[in-house]
C-alpha positions as CSV (number, residue, x, y, z in Angstrom):
1,M,-24.5,-6.5,48.0
2,V,-22.0,-5.2,45.4
3,V,-20.8,-7.4,42.6
4,I,-18.7,-7.4,39.6
5,L,-20.6,-8.4,36.3
6,A,-18.8,-11.2,34.3
7,K,-21.4,-11.0,31.5
8,D,-23.7,-8.4,29.9
9,V,-27.0,-8.3,32.0
10,Q,-29.8,-6.5,30.4
11,G,-31.2,-3.8,32.8
12,L,-28.1,-4.0,35.1
13,G,-25.0,-3.3,33.3
14,K,-22.1,-4.5,30.9
15,A,-19.5,-7.0,31.7
16,G,-16.8,-5.6,34.0
17,S,-19.3,-3.1,35.6
18,V,-19.4,-2.8,39.2
19,V,-22.9,-2.6,40.5
20,K,-25.0,-2.9,43.7
21,V,-28.0,-5.3,43.8
22,K,-30.3,-6.8,46.3
23,D,-28.6,-9.6,48.2
24,G,-31.2,-12.2,47.2
25,Y,-30.7,-11.5,43.5
26,A,-27.1,-11.9,43.7
27,R,-27.1,-15.0,45.8
28,N,-29.8,-16.8,43.9
29,M,-29.6,-15.6,40.2
30,L,-26.3,-13.9,39.4
31,I,-23.5,-15.7,41.2
32,P,-24.8,-19.2,40.8
33,R,-25.1,-18.6,37.0
34,G,-21.7,-17.2,36.5
35,M,-23.0,-13.9,35.6
36,A,-21.2,-12.0,38.5
37,A,-18.8,-12.2,41.4
38,K,-18.7,-10.7,44.9
39,A,-16.8,-7.2,44.6
40,T,-14.1,-8.2,47.2
41,D,-10.9,-6.2,47.2
42,G,-9.0,-9.1,45.3
43,N,-11.7,-9.3,42.7
44,I,-11.6,-5.6,42.2
45,K,-7.9,-5.4,41.8
46,S,-8.1,-8.4,39.2
47,L,-10.5,-6.5,37.3
48,E,-8.5,-3.3,37.2
49,K,-5.6,-5.4,36.0
50,Q,-7.7,-7.1,33.1
51,K,-9.0,-3.5,32.2
52,K,-5.5,-2.2,32.0
53,A,-4.3,-5.2,30.0
54,L,-7.1,-4.9,27.5
55,D,-6.5,-1.1,27.3
56,D,-2.7,-1.8,26.6
57,K,-3.6,-4.5,23.9
58,R,-6.1,-2.1,22.0
59,R,-3.5,0.7,22.2
60,R,-0.9,-1.5,20.4
61,E,-3.5,-2.8,18.1
62,L,-4.5,0.8,17.1
63,A,-1.0,2.0,16.5
64,A,-0.4,-1.1,14.3
65,A,-3.7,-0.3,12.4
66,G,-2.5,3.3,12.0
67,A,1.0,2.1,10.7
68,L,-0.8,-0.3,8.1
69,A,-3.3,2.5,7.0
70,E,-0.4,4.8,6.1
71,K,1.3,2.2,4.2
72,M,-1.9,1.1,2.4
73,G,-2.8,4.8,1.6
74,R,0.4,4.9,-0.7
75,L,-0.4,1.6,-2.5
76,T,-1.7,1.1,-6.0
77,V,-3.2,-2.3,-6.8
78,R,-3.3,-3.2,-10.5
79,I,-5.5,-6.0,-12.0
80,S,-5.6,-7.1,-15.4
81,T,-8.6,-8.7,-16.8
82,K,-10.4,-9.5,-20.0
83,S,-12.7,-6.8,-21.4
84,G,-14.8,-6.1,-24.3
85,E,-15.5,-3.0,-26.3
86,N,-16.0,0.4,-24.5
87,G,-14.0,-0.8,-21.6
88,R,-16.8,-3.2,-20.2
89,L,-15.3,-6.3,-18.3
90,F,-16.2,-9.9,-18.9
91,G,-17.5,-10.5,-15.3
92,S,-16.6,-8.2,-12.5
93,I,-13.9,-7.2,-9.9
94,T,-15.0,-8.0,-6.4
95,S,-13.5,-7.4,-3.0
96,K,-12.2,-11.1,-2.9
97,D,-10.3,-10.2,-6.3
98,I,-8.8,-7.0,-4.7
99,A,-7.8,-8.8,-1.3
100,A,-6.1,-11.5,-3.5
101,A,-4.2,-9.0,-5.6
102,L,-3.2,-6.9,-2.7
103,K,-1.8,-9.7,-0.9
104,A,0.1,-11.0,-4.3
105,Q,1.5,-7.5,-5.1
106,H,2.2,-6.0,-1.8
107,G,2.2,-8.7,0.7
108,V,-0.7,-7.1,2.7
109,D,-3.1,-9.6,3.9
110,I,-6.5,-8.0,4.7
111,D,-9.8,-9.7,4.9
112,R,-12.2,-9.1,2.1
113,R,-15.2,-8.0,4.2
114,K,-13.0,-5.0,5.2
115,L,-13.0,-3.7,1.7
116,A,-15.8,-1.3,1.1
117,L,-17.2,-1.5,-2.4
118,E,-20.4,0.1,-3.4
119,G,-20.9,-2.8,-5.8
120,P,-18.8,-5.0,-8.2
121,I,-16.6,-3.1,-10.5
122,K,-17.4,-3.8,-14.0
123,N,-15.4,-1.3,-16.0
124,I,-11.8,-0.4,-16.9
125,G,-10.4,2.6,-15.1
126,E,-8.9,3.9,-11.8
127,F,-11.1,3.6,-8.6
128,K,-10.5,4.4,-4.9
129,V,-11.5,1.4,-2.5
130,E,-11.9,2.1,1.4
131,A,-10.4,-0.4,3.7
132,R,-11.9,-0.6,7.2
133,I,-8.8,-1.8,9.1
134,Y,-9.9,-1.0,12.8
135,P,-13.1,0.5,14.0
136,E,-11.6,4.0,13.9
137,V,-8.8,3.5,11.2
138,S,-9.5,3.4,7.5
139,A,-7.3,3.6,4.5
140,S,-8.0,4.5,0.8
141,I,-6.4,2.2,-1.6
142,S,-5.8,3.1,-5.4
143,L,-7.3,0.5,-7.7
144,L,-6.3,0.3,-11.3
145,I,-8.3,-2.0,-13.7
146,E,-6.7,-2.6,-17.1
147,A,-7.5,-4.6,-20.0
148,E,-5.6,-7.8,-20.6
149,A,-3.5,-7.9,-23.8
């Protein structure tokens, strides 16, 4: 029997795959548990429509992420904080601080977990911060840490 998988099935395939399995396995295991549906003409057409809609959505998201990355590549985020002698900060600058400053200064709302820092920033200076906007799209933001007057 040919079935369309509704969920990932270990050893068989990923969701959306059309696979051939033994009749008993399909009737007794896959279909009753909602893991698969019979591969009828209507179900296959429905699957193709879903895949096309997902592909269109992914393409739009990728284009929007590319535009955002281009915009973010030109930005400089300035953060003023208290510091001691030799440019050492009291405390540190984290990805949460950078995300908040990015939203306040430029109106770009990005999740702090998408900002890649090697560790907290503890010195005054200029740094580059990598922002992973989409799986294939990232941008480099210029970060300027200044001493508070």
